[in-house]
C-alpha positions in Angstrom: -14.6 -7.6 -14.0 -14.7 -5.7 -10.7 -13.4 -2.2 -10.5 -11.2 -2.7 -7.4 -7.4 -2.5 -7.2 -5.9 -5.9 -6.2 -3.1 -4.3 -4.1 -4.8 -1.3 -2.3 -8.5 -2.3 -2.3 -9.3 1.1 -3.9 -12.8 1.0 -5.5 -15.4 3.3 -7.0 -16.6 6.3 -5.0 -19.8 8.3 -5.4 -20.4 12.0 -5.7 -22.3 14.6 -7.6 -21.9 16.4 -10.9 -22.6 20.0 -10.2 -23.7 22.2 -13.1 -23.3 26.0 -13.4 -26.9 26.3 -12.3 -25.9 24.3 -9.2 -28.0 21.2 -10.3 -26.7 18.1 -8.7 -26.8 14.6 -10.3 -25.2 11.5 -9.0 -22.0 10.2 -10.6 -19.3 7.6 -9.9 -15.6 8.2 -9.5 -13.8 5.1 -10.9 -10.2 4.2 -9.9 -7.6 4.4 -12.7 -7.1 0.6 -13.1 -4.5 -0.9 -15.4 -3.6 -4.5 -16.3 0.1 -4.8 -15.2 2.7 -7.5 -15.0 4.9 -7.2 -11.9 8.0 -9.2 -11.3 8.8 -10.9 -8.0 12.5 -11.2 -7.2 12.0 -13.7 -4.4 9.9 -16.1 -6.5 11.6 -15.3 -9.8 8.4 -15.0 -11.8 5.9 -12.5 -13.1 2.3 -11.9 -11.9 -0.5 -10.2 -13.9 -2.5 -7.9 -11.6 -5.2 -5.3 -12.1 -3.9 -2.3 -10.1 -4.5 1.4 -9.8 -1.9 3.9 -11.2 -1.3 5.1 -7.6 -0.6 1.6 -6.5 1.9 1.2 -9.4 3.8 4.3 -8.3 3.8 3.0 -4.7 5.2 -0.3 -5.8 8.0 1.5 -7.6 8.7 3.7 -4.6 8.9 0.9 -2.1 11.3 -1.1 -4.3 9.2 -3.7 -6.1 6.3 -6.1 -5.5 8.0 -8.1 -2.7 8.7 -5.0 -0.6 5.2 -3.6 -1.3 3.5 -6.8 -0.2 5.6 -7.1 2.9 4.2 -3.8 4.2 0.7 -4.2 2.8 -2.3 -4.9 5.1 -3.9 -8.3 4.5 -7.4 -6.7 4.6 -6.6 -4.5 1.5 -5.2 -7.3 -0.7 -7.2 -9.4 -3.0 -7.2 -13.2 -2.6 -4.7 -13.5 -5.5 -2.4 -10.9 -4.0 -2.6 -12.6 -0.5 -1.5 -15.9 -2.1 1.5 -14.2 -3.7 2.3 -12.5 -0.4 2.3 -15.9 1.4 4.4 -17.5 -1.3 7.0 -14.7 -1.0 7.1 -15.1 2.8 7.6 -18.8 2.5 10.4 -18.3 0.0 12.2 -15.8 2.2 11.8 -17.9 5.3 13.3 -21.0 3.6 16.1 -18.9 2.2 16.9 -17.5 5.6 16.8 -21.0 7.1 19.3 -22.3 4.5 21.7 -19.4 5.2 21.7 -20.0 9.0 
């Protein structure tokens, strides 16, 4: 299982452990990933995603999965999230066409 957030593309970073004696050894900073189920209002169903805690806060702040994906860059999203984004766009386009 890869250690990359499906919504933000956030992945592991590298750095150093620095001891009191100023010895430096390599280490990895891993993102805080959680398996989460997010609900899409436009599609009326839930999706299981592996996202970072920061991404989960951003999804809540923007008003849900649909609003987050509308603003998200395609280059940051995983293939699974891109498919969800396209399905939401199709759903909202057809709903707008039916209203007009």
